[in-house]
matplotlib code that plots the C-alpha trace (Angstrom):
import matplotlib.pyplot as plt

x = [-0.4, -2.5, -6.2, -9.2, -12.3, -15.6, -19.2, -22.5, -23.3, -23.3, -22.0, -19.2, -16.4, -14.8, -14.8, -13.3, -10.6, -9.7, -9.5, -7.0, -4.4, -5.7, -2.6, -0.1, 1.7, 0.9, -1.4, -2.2, -5.9, -6.6, -10.0, -10.5, -14.2, -15.6, -14.9, -17.7, -16.7, -17.2, -20.4, -22.3, -24.9, -25.5, -25.7, -22.3, -20.9, -22.2, -20.6, -17.3, -17.5, -18.2, -15.2, -13.0, -14.1, -13.5, -9.9, -7.1, -5.3, -2.0, -3.3, -2.7, -5.6, -4.7, -7.5, -6.5, -7.9, -4.3, -4.6, -1.2, 0.6, -1.4, -0.2, 3.4, 2.9, 5.4, 4.0, 0.6, -2.2, -6.0, -7.9, -11.6, -13.1, -12.5, -16.2, -15.8, -12.4, -14.0, -16.9, -14.3, -12.3, -15.4, -16.6, -13.3, -12.7, -16.3, -16.4, -20.0, -21.3, -18.2, -18.1, -17.7, -14.4, -12.9, -14.0, -12.6, -9.3, -8.9, -9.9, -7.9, -4.8, -5.2, -5.9, -2.9, -0.7, -2.2, -1.9, 1.7, 2.5, 0.2, 2.2, 5.3, 3.7, 3.5, 0.6, -2.3, -6.0, -8.4, -12.1, -14.6, -18.3, -19.7, -22.2, -22.9, -25.2, -28.5, -30.8, -29.6, -29.5, -32.1, -29.7, -26.5, -24.5, -25.5, -24.7, -21.4, -20.4, -21.3, -19.4, -16.3, -16.2, -16.5, -13.4, -11.5, -12.3, -11.2, -7.9, -6.9, -8.1, -5.8, -2.9, -3.8, -3.0, -6.5, -10.1, -12.5, -16.3, -18.2, -22.0, -24.0, -20.9, -19.6, -16.4, -15.7, -12.1, -12.3]
y = [-5.6, -4.6, -4.8, -4.3, -3.4, -3.9, -3.7, -1.9, 1.7, 2.7, -0.8, 0.5, -0.1, 3.3, 3.1, -0.4, 0.7, 3.6, 1.3, -0.9, 2.0, 4.1, 3.4, 4.4, 7.7, 9.1, 8.0, 9.6, 9.5, 9.6, 11.1, 10.5, 11.6, 15.0, 17.9, 20.0, 22.7, 20.2, 18.7, 21.3, 18.7, 19.2, 15.5, 14.9, 17.8, 16.3, 13.0, 14.6, 16.6, 13.5, 11.7, 14.6, 15.0, 11.3, 11.4, 12.1, 15.4, 13.7, 12.2, 14.0, 14.2, 14.0, 14.8, 13.3, 11.0, 9.8, 6.5, 5.3, 8.4, 8.3, 4.7, 5.9, 8.2, 7.4, 5.7, 4.1, 5.0, 4.7, 5.2, 5.8, 4.9, 3.1, 3.6, 7.4, 7.1, 5.1, 7.6, 10.5, 8.7, 8.2, 11.8, 13.5, 11.6, 11.9, 8.1, 7.3, 7.2, 5.7, 2.1, -0.4, -1.7, 1.8, 2.4, -1.0, -0.3, 3.0, 1.6, -1.6, 0.5, 2.6, -0.4, -2.3, 0.7, 1.0, -2.8, -2.8, -0.1, -1.7, -5.0, -3.1, -1.5, -2.6, -0.7, 0.2, 0.0, 0.3, 0.9, 0.0, -0.6, -4.1, -3.3, -6.7, -8.1, -6.3, -6.0, -5.5, -1.7, -0.4, 2.0, 1.4, 3.7, 1.7, -1.6, -0.2, 1.1, -2.2, -4.3, -2.0, -1.7, -5.5, -5.9, -3.1, -4.8, -8.2, -7.0, -4.7, -7.3, -9.9, -7.5, -7.3, -9.7, -9.7, -8.7, -7.8, -7.8, -5.5, -6.0, -4.2, -3.2, -6.8, -7.8, -11.1, -11.7, -13.5]
z = [-2.5, -5.5, -4.9, -7.1, -5.1, -6.9, -6.0, -6.7, -6.1, -2.4, -1.5, 0.7, -1.8, -1.4, 2.3, 2.2, -0.3, 1.9, 5.0, 3.1, 3.2, 6.1, 8.3, 5.7, 6.2, 2.8, 0.0, -3.4, -4.0, -7.8, -8.7, -12.4, -12.5, -13.4, -11.2, -9.8, -12.4, -15.2, -13.7, -11.6, -10.5, -6.8, -6.1, -7.7, -5.8, -2.5, -3.4, -4.1, -0.8, 1.2, -0.3, 0.4, 4.0, 4.7, 3.4, 5.9, 5.6, 4.9, 1.7, -1.6, -4.1, -7.8, -10.2, -13.6, -16.3, -17.2, -15.4, -16.5, -15.2, -12.0, -11.4, -11.8, -8.8, -6.0, -2.9, -2.3, -4.7, -4.7, -7.9, -7.3, -9.6, -12.9, -13.9, -13.8, -15.5, -18.4, -18.7, -18.8, -21.5, -23.6, -23.1, -23.7, -26.9, -28.1, -28.5, -27.4, -31.0, -32.6, -33.9, -31.1, -32.5, -32.6, -29.0, -27.8, -29.5, -27.7, -24.3, -24.7, -25.5, -22.4, -20.2, -21.5, -20.7, -17.2, -16.5, -17.5, -15.0, -12.4, -12.6, -11.5, -8.4, -4.8, -3.1, -5.4, -4.7, -7.6, -7.0, -9.7, -10.2, -10.8, -13.5, -15.1, -12.5, -13.5, -16.4, -20.0, -20.5, -23.0, -24.8, -26.7, -24.4, -21.3, -23.0, -24.3, -20.8, -19.1, -21.6, -21.6, -17.9, -17.5, -19.7, -17.9, -14.6, -15.8, -17.3, -14.4, -11.9, -13.5, -12.8, -9.1, -6.3, -4.9, -6.0, -3.2, -3.9, -1.6, -1.1, 1.5, 3.3, 3.5, 1.8, 0.0, -1.1, -4.4]

ax = plt.figure().add_subplot(projection="3d")
ax.plot(x, y, z, "-o")
ax.set_aspect("equal")
plt.show()
């Protein structure tokens, strides 16, 4: 089963995603966000530490921004999360101030590659943020991120068998 788990910040989506594969003998946990070496913010470090402590010792952690390669990993895979992956893509390629069409072309190409691999897989859980339910961001970067992640979520969600919305720790299968 391929599942996209979406929800707001601190909604319980990561815990839900982990529970979907908790009984499997081995899982590759893909962490595409910044490492503590890249982002020394103590709050970010605490968040990473909490996620690491929660994972079973039999799981393998893969820190990579190459989403397509990560999805080719043998066995069950969790990617947590697509929002940090998108941010890393925009950061690493210095795209934040590029023309919207150029950014969309890069992201769309990466998403198409990932979706093609995802369609061939059996056990994948993707975690993402649901960012389009609030106010319109005041800055271009916020609007750009919201719009791009909405497209990423739609396209990868279409390659999944199920989409789960997590709100206040409750799960709604869409």
